[in-house]
Structure formats: C-alpha cells, structure tokens
Residue, then its C-alpha position, 0 to 999 in steps of 0.5 A: m499500499v502506498l502512503p498518500g500525500p506527503c509521505t509518499g517516497c519518503g525514506a521513513p526516517c520517523c519510523k527508523e529513528y523515533l521510539i513510537t509510543v502508543t496507547s493500549f487502544d492503538v495496540s488493541r486495534v493493531a492486534a485485531e487487524t493483524r491478528k497478532p497478539p500484542c506482545e509480538f509487536a508492542s512492549l513496556i519500555p523504561a520511561k527514559i525520555l525528556n518531555l514525556d507526558e507524565d499522565t501516560v507513564l505506567e508505574c510498576y513495582e517490585g517490592d518497594f522499588r518503583s519503575d516507570f514505563l511507556l507502552a511503545l511499538n517494538s521499534h528502531p525501525c518500527i516493526f511494521l515498516g517494510a523494506n520499501n519504507l512503507c508502513a504495513i499497517h498505515d490504515f489502522a496504524p497508532y494514532t500518533c503515527r497517523t497524526y505525525p508530524f502534527n501533535g494532539a492539538g493538530r499543530m505541527h511539531k517543532r522538531t520533525l524528521c520530514g524534509s522541507l518540501r514534505l512539511l510544506g505538503f503536510r501544511f497543506s494536507g493537514p493531519s490525516l486524523s482529527a485532533g479531537e478523535f486523538s485527544a479523546q482516545l489519549k484522554e481515555y488512555k490516560e484514565l486507564v493509566g491512572k487506574w493502573n497506577r493506583i493498583r501498584g502492581t508489577k510490570q507483568e501485572c501491568w501487561e496483563f491489565l492492559f492486554p489480559p490474554c497476552k503475556e509480555e516476554 
C-alpha cells in the first residue's frame, strides 16, 4: 500500500529513528487487524525520555522499588516498516503515527524528521486524523493509566491489566 500525500517516497526516518509510544487502544486495534498478539509488536519500555507526558507513564513495582514504563511499538525501525519504507499498517496505525508530524492539538511539531518540501505538503494536507479523535482516545488512555497506577502492581501485572490474554516476553 502506498502512503498518501507527503509521505509518499519518503525514506521513513520517523519510523526508523523515533521511539513510537502508543496507547493500549492503538495496540488492541493493531492486534485485531493483524491477528497478532500485542506481545509480538509492543512492549513496556523504561520511561527514559525527556518531555514525556507524565500522565502516560505506567508505574510498576517490585517490592518497594518503582520503575516507570511507557507502552511502545517494538521499534528502531518500527516493526511494521517494510523494506520499501512503507507502513504495513498505515490504515489502522497508532494515532501518533497517523497524526505525525502534527501533535494531538493538530499543530505541527517543532522538531520533525520530515524534509522541508514534505513539511510544506503537510501544511497543505493537514493531519490525516482529527485532533479531537486523537485527544479523546489519549484522554481515555490517561484515565486507564491512572487506574493502573493506583493498583501498584508489577510490570507483568501491568501488561496483563492492559492486555489480559497476552503475556509480555
């Protein structure tokens, strides 16, 4: 499948360089469409990035020791990026991918990996997903994260809380 608009012909640096954080709803949608269990393409990774959204950080405990995690696609490059630099799941990709290079508010990110001509194309085409739809799902995910963080469970329990039928490796 060919990506529409400004992404067509791109070398996909965003899919190769960025850590792609997602929501449990993104993962469930991709799992349903690909018929792959979440543990085959997503994982809980240590939250060691700057400027992260604290409301998406999953707190996991081993005894009294707390570790912070983010839900992310297995990436570098993205597990769904084909040899042709095209996204195999473009039609149902995570919202963060479908809105890039725009943020959840529909504004262009200040730092992108897109070339200037592609950015110009995005300025004309706009995001492929409404900011309202992305924001609504993100709000719901943050509520789910808050519910989990009140439980104070282990990393494995967190995974099972998010995706009951699949255990993370």
